[in-house]
N, C-alpha and C positions, 0 to 999 in steps of 0.2 A: 608229589605236590609240595610246593613251597608255602611259606606262611608270610602273609603281608603284614607289615608293621605300620600302623597309622596312629593318628592322634586318638583322643578319647572317643569311645564308642557311645552308643545312645544311652548306656547306663551311667556314663561318667561325664563330667563337664570340667573344662579347664578354667581355673580361677588363679589368682595371684596372691601369695602371701607378701605383703609389703612391709618391710622394716624401715622405719625412719630412724636413722642414727644421727642424733643431734650433737652430742659432745660427750666427753669424758673428763673427769677431774680427779685429782689426788693420785695420779698414776705414779708408780715408782720409777726411778732412774734405771734403765735397763742397759744402756750403752756406757762403756767406760769413758772417763775423761782422760785426756793426755795432751801431748804436744799438739796433735792435729785435730783433736776432737774435744768438744766442750761437754760431752756427756748429755744424757737425756733419753729420749725414746722416739722411734719411728713407728708410731702406733697405727694400726688399722683394725677394723672390726669385720669379722667373717661370720655370716649366718648360714647354717646348714639345716635343711628340712627335707626329709623324704627323698634323699638322693640329689637334691638340687643345692648348689652353693653359690653365694654371691659375697663380694667383699667391697669395702670402701677403698678409697685412695689411702696411701700412707701419708700421715701427717707428722712432720718432724717438730718436736718441741725440745728445746735445750734447757738444761738446768739440772738441779739435783733432787728437788722434791716438789710436790704439788703440781705435777705436770698435767696440763689441761688442753688436749687437742680438741679443735672445733671441726667436726666432720660435716654436718648438714647434708647428708646424702641419703637417697632412697635406694633400697635394695629390693628388687622384684624377683621372687622365686615362683616358678610355675608349679601348680598343684592340681592333680586330677582328683576331683571329688566324686563320690565319697572316698575318703582315705582312712586307712587304719592307723596311719602314723600320728603320733601325738606330740613327740618331743622336738622342740625347736632348740637348736644349739647356737648360742651366741658366744663367740670367742673374741677376746681382745688380744691382739698379737703384737710383737715387736719385730718389724722387718729388719733383716740383715742382708746386705748385698753379698757378702763373701762366705756366709755360713747359713745354716738352717734357721728359719724364723723361729722365734721363741714365744710360747704362750705366756701371757701375763696372767690371765684368768679366764674362766668359762662360767657361763650361767645357762640354765635350762628353763625353758618356758613351755607351757602346755598350749597346743594348738586350739584345743576346745575353749580355753580361756580367751583367746584372741577372737574366736567366733562369737562368744557371748558378749564381749565388750564392744558394742556397736555405737556407743555415743561419740559424737564428734564435737570438736570445739573449733573456733576461729581464732587465729592469732595474727596480728598485723605483720609480724616478721616473715620475710620470704624464706622459702625453703627449697633446696635442691635446684634442679635445672629449670623449673617453671618460673622462678622469680616472682611468683604471685603469692599473696598471703596464704599461709598454711591453713588448711582446713582438713582436719583428720582427728584421729584419736588423741586423747590427752597424753602428753609425754610423761613418763614416770622414771624416777631414778632407781637404778638397780645396783645394789652393792656388789662388788667383785671381791672374791676371796681366792687366795692362792697360797703357795709355800712361802715361808719366811725368806727374805731376800738372800740370806747366806746358804740356803738349802737348795742344792741342785741335784742332778742325776735322777735316778729313777724315782726316789722319794719325792723330790721337788716336782717332777713332771706329773706325777699322779695327782698331787694337790692342785697344780695349776690347771689340770684337765677336768677335775671333779671338784668344783668350788664348794659344794655342800660338805665335802670331807676336809676342806682346807682350814688352816688355823689363823691366817693372817689377812687383814684387810688390805686390798691392793688397789683401791680406788672405787669409782662408781661411774656408771654410764647412763646417760639420759636417752631413753628409747621409747618408741611407740610402734604399734603393730596393727594392721588391719588386713582383711581379706577383700579384694576387689575383683569384679568380674572381668574388667578390661583395663588396659593402660589408657592414659589420656590420649585423645585423638592426635594432638600435635604438641610438640614442645618447642616453643619459639626461642 
């Protein structure tokens, strides 16, 4: 006999971890400047939780310091509850077309904290695809830490992957999270 694989059974229910990625600021220059390039970063945010991954679009910002991409994207990750997973990984990355993308910094959040924080606010600014005023959890700045800019290789990669072990401020990201039972009915 074979085994059928289906969605959540009667013991579990499907919900969505929603990450609202607002913006980042003070990011370091990751791309070299030269004859054909002005330097800067092609930043995107990737969120991983319990085997699901979602990422924002890449936003190009040129310059040498205080780079501040404006994302305003919602990332929806399916979650079967109850779940034993607790760690949400948020990575800020630099996109590269001809080589491997490079991590700028990572931070880790607790899923249980997202479940506990259920208060919502209303903001007049539109957000994401809905173009309607934002109504969700209060956005919060999260500091990002990584390796010093001159440190690359294995030592730098470890610091960029595990921000709590890192020594250098690499910017900050404005994020908010909530768990919803279903996506909005339609997006106009």
